[in-house]
N, C-alpha and C positions, 0 to 999 in steps of 0.2 A: 790230510795225506802225509804220511811220514816220509821225509826225504832220506834217501840212502846215500847221499853225497857226504864226503868227508873233506875236511880241511886239506887244501892243496890240490884237489881235483881240478883238472883243466877241461873246459868245455867250449865248443863253438856254439854260441847262442845266436838265434835270429835277431837281427837289428830291426826293430819296429819303426823307430823314428829318432830324430834328434830334437830335443826341446831346449829352449833357452828361457830361464827364469831368473830375474834379478841379476842380470849380466853374467850368469853362469850357464854353461851348456852341458847337457847330459845326454848320454846314449840311453835309449830306452830299449832294453832287451826283454825277451820273454823266455820263461822256463816253467814248464808244467802249468800253463795257463795263468801265470802270474807275471806282472810287469816288474822289472827291477831297473832303477835309475843308477847309472854310473857316471860320475862327474868326468868331464873331458879335460885332459891336460891341454895346455895352449898349443903344443906342437900337433896334437891330434886334430885340431880345428882346421888345419891346412891339408890334412890327409884326404884322399878320395873316400867317398862314402862306400861302404861295402855292404853286402847282404847279411854277413855274420860278423860277430865280434868274439875274439878269443878271451875268455874270462876264467879267473881262478876263484875257487871257493875260499874266502878268507876265514869264514867260520859258519857254523850252523846255529841259529837261535830259534828256539821253539819250533824245531823241525823245518825252518825256512832258511835256505842258504843265503849268505851275504857274499856277493860277488865283487871282485875288483878286476 
């Protein structure tokens, strides 16, 4: 499925879960039935957990958006 997103697009994505691997924590968000892992900053670990996370498209690789 070809993504029509462009660099700089801002989206509110549903937050599926928070995972911790090798002492690093990640937000797991979903977009178009695909999971994306976004590393958490230290200050975010203290924030209340929300249902959505505001993300920006950093780039699109092979028609798959890379979020930050």
